[in-house]
C-alpha positions in Angstrom: -28.8 -65.0 12.2 -32.3 -64.9 11.2 -34.8 -62.9 9.2 -38.2 -62.3 10.5 -39.6 -65.2 8.7 -37.1 -67.6 10.2 -38.5 -67.2 13.7 -41.1 -69.2 15.7 -44.6 -68.0 14.5 -47.6 -67.7 16.9 -51.1 -67.0 15.4 -54.0 -65.5 17.6 -57.5 -66.7 16.2 -60.9 -66.0 17.7 -64.2 -64.4 16.8 -64.7 -60.6 16.2 -64.6 -58.7 19.5 -63.1 -61.3 21.5 -60.0 -59.4 22.3 -57.3 -60.9 19.8 -55.9 -57.5 19.1 -56.0 -56.3 22.6 -54.0 -59.6 23.4 -51.3 -58.8 20.9 -50.9 -55.5 22.4 -50.8 -57.1 26.0 -48.1 -59.5 24.7 -45.9 -57.1 23.1 -46.4 -54.0 25.4 -47.3 -51.9 22.6 -50.2 -50.6 20.7 -49.5 -52.7 17.5 -53.1 -53.7 16.6 -55.8 -51.4 16.3 -58.4 -52.1 19.0 -62.1 -50.9 18.6 -65.5 -52.2 19.7 -66.5 -52.3 16.3 -66.6 -55.8 15.0 -64.3 -56.7 12.1 -61.8 -54.0 12.9 -58.7 -56.4 12.0 -58.9 -57.1 8.2 -55.5 -58.4 7.3 -53.2 -60.5 9.5 -50.7 -58.2 11.7 -47.4 -59.2 12.5 -45.1 -58.2 15.3 -41.8 -59.4 16.1 -41.1 -59.9 20.0 -38.8 -61.5 22.4 -40.4 -64.2 24.7 -38.2 -65.4 27.5 -37.4 -69.2 27.0 -38.0 -69.1 23.4 -36.3 -65.8 22.1 -37.4 -64.0 19.0 -41.0 -64.8 17.9 -43.4 -63.4 15.2 -47.0 -62.7 16.6 -49.9 -62.7 14.2 -53.2 -61.2 15.0 -55.8 -62.4 12.5 -59.4 -61.4 11.5 -62.5 -62.9 13.3 -63.4 -66.4 12.3 -66.9 -65.4 12.5 -66.7 -62.6 10.0 -69.7 -62.5 7.6 -70.5 -61.5 4.0 -68.4 -61.7 0.9 -65.4 -59.6 2.2 -65.6 -61.3 5.6 -65.5 -64.8 4.0 -62.2 -63.6 2.5 -61.0 -62.2 5.6 -61.5 -65.6 7.3 -59.7 -67.3 4.5 -56.7 -65.1 4.8 -56.7 -65.9 8.6 -56.9 -69.6 7.7 -54.1 -69.2 5.4 -51.9 -68.3 8.6 -52.2 -71.9 9.8 -49.6 -72.8 7.0 -46.8 -70.7 8.4 -47.3 -70.8 12.1 -45.8 -73.0 15.0 -48.4 -72.6 17.6 -51.8 -71.2 17.7 -53.7 -69.2 20.6 -57.6 -69.5 20.6 -59.2 -66.7 22.2 -62.7 -67.0 23.5 -65.3 -65.0 25.9 -67.7 -65.9 28.5 -66.3 -69.6 28.2 -68.3 -70.1 25.0 -67.2 -72.4 22.3 -69.4 -73.2 19.2 -68.9 -74.4 15.7 -66.5 -71.9 14.5 -64.1 -72.7 17.3 -64.6 -76.3 17.0 -63.8 -76.2 13.2 -60.8 -74.2 14.0 -59.6 -76.6 16.5 -60.0 -79.4 13.9 -57.8 -77.5 11.5 -55.2 -77.1 14.3 -54.9 -80.9 14.6 -54.9 -81.4 11.0 -51.9 -79.1 10.6 -50.4 -80.7 13.7 -50.2 -77.4 15.5 -49.8 -77.1 19.1 -52.4 -74.7 20.6 -54.0 -73.0 23.7 -57.3 -71.8 24.7 -57.6 -68.4 26.6 -61.0 -66.9 28.1 -60.5 -63.3 27.7 -62.4 -60.6 29.6 -62.2 -62.7 32.6 -62.6 -59.7 34.6 -66.3 -59.1 33.3 -67.6 -62.7 34.0 -67.4 -65.3 36.7 -64.1 -67.2 36.2 -64.6 -70.9 36.4 -62.3 -73.8 35.4 -62.9 -75.3 32.1 -61.7 -78.0 30.0 -62.2 -78.4 26.0 -60.7 -81.4 24.3 -58.4 -82.0 26.9 -57.1 -78.6 26.8 -57.3 -76.7 30.0 -58.8 -73.0 29.2 -56.7 -70.2 30.7 -58.6 -67.3 32.1 -57.1 -64.0 31.2 -57.9 -60.3 30.7 -56.2 -58.0 28.3 -57.5 -55.0 30.2 -55.9 -55.8 33.6 -53.3 -58.1 32.1 -54.5 -60.8 34.7 -53.3 -64.3 33.4 -51.0 -63.0 30.7 -47.7 -64.2 32.3 -49.3 -67.6 32.9 -50.2 -67.9 29.3 -47.0 -67.1 28.0 -45.3 -69.6 30.4 -47.7 -72.1 28.7 -46.7 -71.0 25.3 -42.9 -71.6 26.1 -44.1 -74.9 27.5 -46.1 -76.4 24.4 -43.9 -74.4 21.7 -42.1 -77.2 19.7 -38.3 -77.0 20.3 -37.6 -77.6 16.8 -39.2 -74.1 16.0 -36.3 -72.2 17.9 -33.6 -74.3 18.8 -32.3 -75.0 15.4 -29.8 -77.8 15.0 -26.5 -77.0 13.4 -26.0 -76.7 9.6 -22.6 -78.2 9.7 -22.2 -79.9 13.1 -22.3 -83.6 11.8 -19.5 -82.8 9.4 -16.9 -80.8 11.1 -15.4 -80.2 14.4 -12.9 -78.0 16.3 -10.0 -76.9 14.3 -11.3 -78.0 11.1 -11.1 -75.5 8.1 -13.9 -75.2 5.9 -13.5 -73.2 2.7 -16.4 -70.9 1.4 -16.4 -70.1 -2.2 -18.4 -66.8 -2.6 -18.5 -65.3 -6.1 -19.4 -61.6 -6.1 -21.4 -60.9 -9.4 -24.3 -58.8 -10.3 -26.6 -60.6 -8.1 -24.4 -60.1 -4.9 -26.1 -57.5 -2.9 -23.9 -54.0 -2.4 -21.5 -54.1 0.5 -22.4 -57.2 2.4 -22.7 -61.0 1.9 -26.2 -62.9 1.3 -27.6 -64.5 4.4 -26.8 -68.3 3.6 -23.1 -67.3 3.5 -23.5 -65.4 6.7 -25.3 -68.2 8.5 -22.8 -70.6 7.5 -19.7 -68.5 8.6 -21.6 -68.4 12.0 -22.3 -72.0 12.3 -18.5 -72.8 11.4 -17.4 -70.5 14.1 -20.1 -72.0 16.6 -18.3 -75.4 15.9 -14.9 -74.1 17.0 -13.9 -74.7 13.3 -12.1 -72.0 10.9 -13.8 -70.4 8.0 -12.0 -69.5 5.0 -13.8 -67.1 2.6 -12.7 -66.4 -1.1 -14.0 -65.8 -4.6 -14.2 -68.6 -7.1 -11.0 -67.5 -8.9 -9.0 -67.9 -5.9 -9.5 -71.5 -5.1 -6.8 -73.0 -7.2 -4.1 -70.8 -5.6 -5.5 -71.4 -2.2 -5.3 -75.1 -2.4 -1.7 -75.0 -3.8 -0.5 -73.3 -0.9 -2.5 -74.6 2.0 -3.3 -77.9 3.6 -6.6 -79.4 2.3 -9.6 -78.2 3.9 -12.2 -80.7 5.8 -15.0 -79.4 3.4 -15.7 -76.8 0.4 -18.9 -75.2 0.1 -19.8 -73.1 -2.8 -22.1 -70.8 -4.3 -24.1 -73.5 -6.3 -23.9 -71.2 -9.5 -20.1 -71.8 -9.4 -20.4 -75.6 -9.3 -19.1 -76.1 -12.7 -15.9 -74.2 -12.1 -15.2 -75.0 -8.6 -15.9 -78.7 -9.0 -12.9 -78.9 -11.3 -10.6 -77.2 -9.1 -11.3 -79.2 -6.0 -9.7 -82.6 -5.9 -12.0 -85.5 -5.5 -10.7 -86.4 -2.1 -12.0 -83.3 -0.6 -15.9 -83.1 0.2 -17.8 -80.5 -2.0 -21.2 -79.3 -1.5 -23.3 -76.1 -2.1 -24.6 -73.4 0.2 -28.5 -74.4 -1.2 -27.6 -78.1 -0.7 -26.5 -77.6 2.8 -29.8 -75.6 3.4 -31.7 -78.2 1.7 -30.3 -80.8 4.3 -30.9 -78.7 7.3 -34.5 -77.6 6.6 -35.8 -78.9 3.3 -37.4 -82.1 2.5 -34.0 -83.6 1.7 -35.3 -87.1 0.9 -37.8 -86.1 -1.3 -35.4 -83.8 -3.1 -32.9 -86.7 -3.6 -35.8 -88.6 -5.3 -37.3 -85.8 -7.4 -34.3 -84.2 -8.8 -33.5 -86.9 -11.3 -37.0 -86.4 -12.6 -35.2 -83.5 -14.7 -34.4 -86.2 -17.3 -38.3 -87.1 -17.5 -39.7 -83.7 -18.6 -41.4 -83.5 -21.7 -42.2 -80.4 -24.1 -44.8 -78.2 -22.7 -44.3 -79.3 -18.9 -44.8 -76.5 -16.3 -42.4 -76.0 -13.7 -43.1 -74.3 -10.5 -40.4 -72.2 -9.1 -40.5 -71.3 -5.2 -38.8 -68.4 -3.8 -38.9 -68.0 -0.1 -38.3 -64.2 -0.1 -39.3 -61.3 -2.3 -36.7 -59.3 -4.0 -36.1 -57.2 -7.2 -35.1 -59.4 -10.1 -32.4 -58.7 -12.7 -31.0 -60.3 -15.8 -28.9 -62.5 -13.9 -31.4 -63.6 -11.4 -30.8 -67.4 -10.3 -34.6 -68.4 -10.0 -36.3 -66.5 -12.6 -33.5 -66.5 -15.4 -30.6 -68.7 -14.9 -32.2 -71.8 -13.7 -34.9 -71.9 -16.2 -32.4 -71.2 -19.1 -30.0 -74.0 -17.7 -32.9 -76.7 -17.4 -34.2 -76.0 -21.0 -30.8 -76.4 -22.2 -30.2 -79.6 -20.2 -33.5 -81.2 -21.2 -33.6 -79.8 -24.6 -37.1 -79.4 -24.0 -39.6 -76.2 -24.3 -40.9 -75.9 -20.8 -43.0 -73.3 -19.1 -42.1 -71.9 -15.7 -44.2 -70.2 -13.1 -42.9 -68.1 -10.3 -44.3 -67.8 -6.6 -42.5 -65.7 -4.2 -42.5 -65.0 -0.3 -45.4 -67.1 1.4 -48.0 -66.1 -1.5 -50.6 -68.8 -2.2 -49.7 -71.5 -4.7 -51.8 -72.0 -7.6 -53.5 -75.5 -8.4 -50.5 -77.5 -8.0 -51.9 -80.5 -10.0 -50.8 -78.6 -13.3 -47.0 -79.0 -12.5 -44.6 -81.7 -13.6 -42.3 -80.5 -11.1 -41.6 -78.1 -8.3 -38.2 -76.3 -7.4 -37.9 -74.5 -4.3 -35.0 -72.2 -3.4 -32.8 -72.8 -0.3 -35.3 -71.2 2.2 -32.7 -69.3 4.3 -35.6 -66.8 5.2 -38.3 -69.1 6.3 -38.9 -71.5 9.1 -38.7 -75.3 8.7 -42.2 -75.4 9.3 -43.2 -72.8 6.6 -40.9 -74.7 4.1 -42.6 -78.2 4.8 -46.1 -76.7 4.4 -45.0 -75.0 1.2 -43.9 -78.4 -0.4 -46.5 -80.7 1.1 -49.2 -80.2 -1.4 -46.8 -81.2 -4.4 -45.4 -84.1 -2.2 -48.8 -85.4 -1.3 -49.8 -85.2 -5.1 -46.6 -87.2 -6.1 -45.1 -84.3 -7.9 -41.3 -84.3 -7.9 -39.7 -81.6 -5.9 -36.1 -80.4 -5.6 -34.1 -77.2 -4.6 -32.1 -74.6 -6.7 -28.8 -76.0 -5.5 -29.5 -79.8 -6.2 -30.9 -78.7 -9.4 -27.6 -76.9 -10.5 -25.5 -79.8 -9.1 -27.3 -82.3 -11.3 -27.4 -80.3 -14.6 -23.6 -80.0 -14.1 -23.1 -83.6 -13.5 -22.0 -83.4 -9.9 -25.1 -84.4 -8.1 -23.8 -87.5 -6.4 -20.5 -85.4 -5.2 -22.6 -82.5 -3.9 -25.1 -84.8 -1.8 -22.3 -87.3 -0.6 -21.4 -85.3 2.5 -24.9 -85.8 3.8 -25.5 -89.5 2.5 -24.5 -91.0 5.7 -26.1 -88.6 8.3 
């Protein structure tokens, strides 16, 4: 089960009036983006979820022209370039087989972000079609007006899309097998959504079933009773906020971890988290901590990222610390001002998006961790919580 952001993302780039918006409409078969002959019609990136045979659900992003002008135009171009951090594949739209400085600079950025990309020559119904290769990339001739070449372009998208973007490996497949019982401890508190489970819990249940294992779901006050009356489960996974209670009730011989720790191993920077989490003990008075949430939600007095974790960290360190919060995929402020970065589980974003989110901190040598691993550390069970993944 995936949210909109946890799907392969395809970005469409090019100059104004090259037909980027027409292309997204041709791909989706809908009038998603506004098409007009006036240059600069597309201002902010436009997103549309679609299904591409051979890949599955995807998000296509239409961007503003890379040749936009003026102060406002420069801001539009910058927002378009920000898209590079969240996409898995890029499509560069040209016309009349023309490639200049804006295109070459953009292709250089594609390479810097290690993005696969293809180049399409649009409006081929209005010019003489010829074979062209740019930087070892064959240029595909298309027409968004007649739909010529669109199917061939989509086939090429399927061919070069990284499999890691859409064929996600199992969350627990390396730990469990057919017939194994997995105990999921899911507290229902004020932060639990009304009438449903949170996404990581649902993802875990589905993954357990996909591995032909048995999912047992209960609240934290039922753990002892269950263990006293049933055989020992293969693995216990708890909401990280209940680590302090569940750890005391689950015998040492039964592997125990948290939902957020599983996600950290599945799509996070796990090795960097292992190295960075113990840095909690090195924090000093006045240090700034950056808390990264990958989704946007209303907060309450029990919010884990904005209330509980900062409180627990200050109590654990006995230091006066400053916390900044960035939600969704919003731009991160100057990373150099932070002593540590703590990322949520990332259930709503792709592996690529989470990697790009943390890369500036890692490259700057700033310690990084994730919510669940911090909670395990301050509760004194860090080694136990990460042990199931230690040999993988």
